[in-house]
Rosetta silent file (secondary structure, phi, psi, omega in degrees, C-alpha in Angstrom):
SEQUENCE: MKKFLKRAALGAAVTTVAAAGVAVTPAVAEAATYNGACGSGYSVIDTLPLQNGTVFLTYNRSNGNNCVVTVRTHPSSYLVDVSASIKKSGTTEWKQDVGFYTTYAGPVYLYAPGSCIDWEGGINGEINHQFNSHCG
SCORE:     score description
SCORE:     0.000 S_00000001
   1 L     0.000  -38.309 -178.881  104.520  151.345  112.354 S_00000001
   2 H   -64.203  -39.560  179.593  101.218  151.610  114.289 S_00000001
   3 H   -63.080  -40.362  179.604   99.715  148.707  112.263 S_00000001
   4 H   -62.777  -43.665 -179.237  102.726  146.552  113.101 S_00000001
   5 H   -65.244  -39.589  178.027  102.421  147.293  116.826 S_00000001
   6 H   -63.904  -43.025  179.481   98.657  146.506  116.805 S_00000001
   7 H   -64.661  -41.586  179.620   99.291  143.191  115.032 S_00000001
   8 H   -63.922  -42.570  179.191  102.093  142.295  117.423 S_00000001
   9 H   -65.549  -42.169  178.733   99.934  143.094  120.447 S_00000001
  10 H   -63.878  -43.170  178.877   97.016  141.124  119.021 S_00000001
  11 H   -61.781  -40.376  178.589   99.293  138.156  118.251 S_00000001
  12 H   -66.253  -39.146  179.399  100.667  138.183  121.792 S_00000001
  13 H   -65.973  -42.956  179.271   97.144  138.312  123.242 S_00000001
  14 H   -64.025  -42.778  178.872   95.981  135.386  121.101 S_00000001
  15 H   -61.935  -41.707 -179.956   99.063  133.369  122.045 S_00000001
  16 H   -64.220  -44.288  179.644   98.452  134.088  125.740 S_00000001
  17 H   -64.455  -44.072 -179.868   94.783  133.047  125.540 S_00000001
  18 H   -63.595  -40.371  179.646   95.628  129.874  123.604 S_00000001
  19 H   -65.764  -31.668  179.279   98.367  128.983  126.077 S_00000001
  20 H   -77.282  -10.091  178.174   95.914  129.441  128.937 S_00000001
  21 L    80.448   17.277 -176.257   93.575  126.961  127.254 S_00000001
  22 L   -79.012  -36.298 -172.548   90.690  129.428  127.079 S_00000001
  23 L   -99.992   47.015 -179.134   90.019  129.291  123.331 S_00000001
  24 L   -96.393  127.202 -179.958   89.684  125.548  122.904 S_00000001
  25 L  -115.146  130.542  179.703   86.877  124.371  120.617 S_00000001
  26 L   -69.081  151.213  178.686   85.816  120.691  120.512 S_00000001
  27 L   -68.720  140.977  178.803   85.974  118.887  117.193 S_00000001
  28 L   -96.002  134.525 -179.910   82.682  118.623  115.337 S_00000001
  29 L   -66.257  140.839  178.383   81.698  115.212  113.998 S_00000001
  30 L   -87.354  131.665 -177.191   81.637  114.953  110.227 S_00000001
  31 L   -77.729  144.981  173.176   78.293  113.800  108.849 S_00000001
  32 L   -85.534  166.740  178.414   77.986  110.760  106.618 S_00000001
  33 L  -103.731  137.345  177.393   75.960  110.816  103.411 S_00000001
  34 L   -60.937  134.864 -172.845   72.791  108.745  103.037 S_00000001
  35 L  -100.999    3.299  178.559   73.588  105.772  100.808 S_00000001
  36 L    74.957   14.644 -174.338   70.112  104.908   99.486 S_00000001
  37 L   -62.505  -24.184 -178.869   70.138  101.514  101.230 S_00000001
  38 L   -73.412  -20.197  177.765   66.399  101.616  101.987 S_00000001
  39 L   108.407 -178.301 -177.513   65.606  101.526   98.269 S_00000001
  40 L   -71.802  148.934  179.309   63.704  103.676   95.818 S_00000001
  41 L    89.370   -6.762  179.580   60.909  105.888   97.075 S_00000001
  42 E   -95.655  132.987  177.659   62.509  106.518  100.486 S_00000001
  43 E  -119.828  142.009  177.703   63.343  110.073  101.518 S_00000001
  44 E   -69.072  125.452  178.223   65.417  111.130  104.515 S_00000001
  45 E  -113.754  -13.094  178.808   63.117  112.732  107.110 S_00000001
  46 E  -165.121  158.574  176.873   65.495  112.913  110.084 S_00000001
  47 E  -140.466  156.248  172.845   69.089  112.244  111.149 S_00000001
  48 E  -128.312  129.313 -178.725   71.011  111.611  114.355 S_00000001
  49 E   -81.342  145.944  170.407   74.718  112.488  114.528 S_00000001
  50 E  -129.203  158.348 -179.776   77.415  110.112  115.708 S_00000001
  51 L   -59.089  -36.455 -176.770   81.116  110.852  116.097 S_00000001
  52 L  -118.356   26.460  179.136   81.952  108.460  113.244 S_00000001
  53 E   169.828 -163.524 -177.293   78.767  108.511  111.199 S_00000001
  54 E  -145.023  141.480  173.587   75.085  109.357  110.935 S_00000001
  55 E   -98.655  127.194 -178.067   71.816  107.542  111.642 S_00000001
  56 E  -111.422  131.202  170.363   69.232  108.162  108.909 S_00000001
  57 E  -106.677  123.456  179.616   65.464  107.817  109.276 S_00000001
  58 E  -119.927  163.862 -179.331   63.726  107.574  105.929 S_00000001
  59 E  -142.679  142.722  177.656   60.080  107.260  104.922 S_00000001
  60 E  -115.193  111.012 -177.687   58.295  105.934  101.847 S_00000001
  61 L   -64.756  -31.367 -175.306   54.956  107.670  101.224 S_00000001
  62 L   -73.229  -30.134  179.942   53.764  105.042   98.756 S_00000001
  63 L  -117.436   -4.666  176.538   53.990  102.081  101.169 S_00000001
  64 L    75.712   12.567 -179.168   53.987  103.824  104.592 S_00000001
  65 E   -90.037  141.720  166.920   57.235  102.219  105.768 S_00000001
  66 E   -94.624  154.918  178.708   59.900  103.864  107.901 S_00000001
  67 E  -146.090  137.852  178.497   63.488  102.728  107.427 S_00000001
  68 E  -118.782  135.560  175.819   66.636  103.231  109.532 S_00000001
  69 E  -138.392  135.179  174.036   70.232  103.019  108.294 S_00000001
  70 E  -109.332  121.326 -174.397   73.432  103.890  110.197 S_00000001
  71 E  -115.456  131.170  175.921   76.254  104.949  107.859 S_00000001
  72 E   -72.895  141.756  178.596   79.915  105.302  108.760 S_00000001
  73 L   -65.226  -44.768 -178.341   81.532  108.614  107.779 S_00000001
  74 L  -124.120   86.420  178.535   84.711  106.955  106.547 S_00000001
  75 L   -58.422  149.228  178.222   84.046  103.383  105.430 S_00000001
  76 L  -150.153 -179.609  177.951   87.073  101.122  105.508 S_00000001
  77 L   -80.511   -5.655  179.101   88.041   97.491  105.297 S_00000001
  78 L   -83.992  130.868  177.713   88.035   97.345  109.117 S_00000001
  79 L   -80.290  133.344  174.542   84.944   95.837  110.710 S_00000001
  80 E  -133.671  160.611  179.551   83.393   97.850  113.536 S_00000001
  81 E   -71.472  117.352 -179.277   80.249   97.421  115.633 S_00000001
  82 E  -132.476  140.008 -179.220   77.398   99.218  113.811 S_00000001
  83 E  -138.619  153.127  173.100   73.661   99.123  114.606 S_00000001
  84 E  -142.579  129.976 -175.268   70.336  100.390  113.274 S_00000001
  85 E  -144.132  151.760  177.811   67.069   99.869  115.196 S_00000001
  86 E  -155.145  147.425  175.371   63.414  100.938  115.102 S_00000001
  87 E  -157.898  163.870  171.911   60.178  100.108  116.965 S_00000001
  88 E   -72.387  136.273  177.218   56.729  101.473  117.695 S_00000001
  89 L   -60.422  141.189  179.639   56.796  103.673  120.795 S_00000001
  90 L    87.107   -2.468  175.813   55.334  101.936  123.831 S_00000001
  91 L  -110.089  173.287 -178.919   56.324   98.461  122.629 S_00000001
  92 L  -114.535   -6.491 -174.662   59.387   96.395  123.494 S_00000001
  93 L   -93.218  104.441  177.120   60.115   94.617  120.208 S_00000001
  94 L   -81.954  140.072  165.227   62.931   96.295  118.292 S_00000001
  95 E   -97.438  125.888 -172.652   63.556   95.535  114.625 S_00000001
  96 E  -149.830  159.068  170.685   67.296   95.804  114.309 S_00000001
  97 E  -128.454  112.161 -178.325   70.462   95.085  112.435 S_00000001
  98 E  -128.841  126.595  179.416   73.451   94.802  114.757 S_00000001
  99 E  -177.681 -171.854  178.358   76.813   93.482  113.649 S_00000001
 100 E  -102.109  116.297 -173.983   80.356   94.189  112.557 S_00000001
 101 E  -132.617  158.550  177.723   80.361   96.085  109.259 S_00000001
 102 L   -90.115  -27.491 -173.387   82.730   98.099  107.099 S_00000001
 103 L  -127.751  -46.257 -176.397   80.226  100.714  105.863 S_00000001
 104 E  -161.079  161.955  172.414   76.687  100.618  107.333 S_00000001
 105 E  -115.719  148.219 -176.779   74.007   98.749  109.290 S_00000001
 106 E   106.164 -175.011    5.784   70.447   98.365  108.050 S_00000001
 107 E   -78.400  148.508  175.673   68.163   98.841  106.348 S_00000001
 108 E  -123.816  125.257 -172.829   65.597   98.104  109.055 S_00000001
 109 E  -108.712  149.741  175.245   61.931   98.661  108.144 S_00000001
 110 E  -148.978  127.498  172.962   58.808   99.362  110.208 S_00000001
 111 E   -94.810  115.432 -173.555   55.229   99.924  109.129 S_00000001
 112 L  -143.142   55.425 -179.728   53.716  102.130  111.835 S_00000001
 113 L   -64.613  137.207  178.569   50.767  104.211  110.571 S_00000001
 114 L    73.970    8.683 -177.878   49.147  106.297  113.305 S_00000001
 115 L  -122.320  155.487  168.963   51.960  105.485  115.760 S_00000001
 116 L   -84.099  156.721  179.355   54.989  107.248  117.175 S_00000001
 117 E  -125.228  154.429  170.355   58.326  105.536  116.641 S_00000001
 118 E  -112.947  133.608 -179.619   61.550  105.048  118.571 S_00000001
 119 E  -146.127  151.573 -177.139   64.688  104.772  116.450 S_00000001
 120 E  -160.119  168.006  175.343   68.410  104.651  117.045 S_00000001
 121 E  -157.582  162.423 -179.208   71.780  103.734  115.689 S_00000001
 122 E  -154.383  158.338  175.334   75.297  103.297  116.909 S_00000001
 123 E  -140.192  125.018  177.152   78.925  102.890  115.952 S_00000001
 124 L    51.496   43.123  175.340   81.595  101.385  118.236 S_00000001
 125 L    88.885  -14.309  175.004   79.481  101.684  121.383 S_00000001
 126 E   -86.232  124.279 -178.253   78.294  105.264  120.812 S_00000001
 127 E  -123.162  138.844  172.702   74.493  105.252  120.453 S_00000001
 128 E  -125.771  139.662 -175.277   72.147  108.083  119.586 S_00000001
 129 E  -141.748  162.420  175.573   68.381  107.668  119.786 S_00000001
 130 E  -136.620  126.435 -179.711   65.067  109.438  119.389 S_00000001
 131 E  -112.032  151.777  179.276   61.948  108.351  121.269 S_00000001
 132 E    49.312   52.761 -177.965   58.274  109.181  120.604 S_00000001
 133 E  -118.943  164.800  175.402   59.022  110.835  117.304 S_00000001
 134 L    48.152   54.222 -178.909   57.390  111.185  113.903 S_00000001
 135 L   -76.153  138.089  176.633   53.916  110.405  115.196 S_00000001
 136 L   141.462    0.000    0.000   51.201  109.900  112.649 S_00000001
């Protein structure tokens, strides 16, 4: 009987807290999987989350190129605005792929030895970026 009363009291407390809106947790974006679009020899070195996908920064040690790809979490037949961009930090010229795609934007390549890079990606107007990163 004591266990039943404890469970009932706990259930009432949880219901009261939930009704008051105290225990509300925001939804976490589901990450997309890298699709290999940059080609062989490229390894993922960083990611940026988006609500409906992930921006991947990859690097190829054999040729020194960076590559950016933005991948949708749930590809579909519906076209949405997707972008992938990269540039040397301190410059103004972005290399980019911006358009309406069903699955991903990119690959976009940049050879930047000894430099920091700025890179970003977006889906449906949400953009995530990283500036002055991966210097070397």
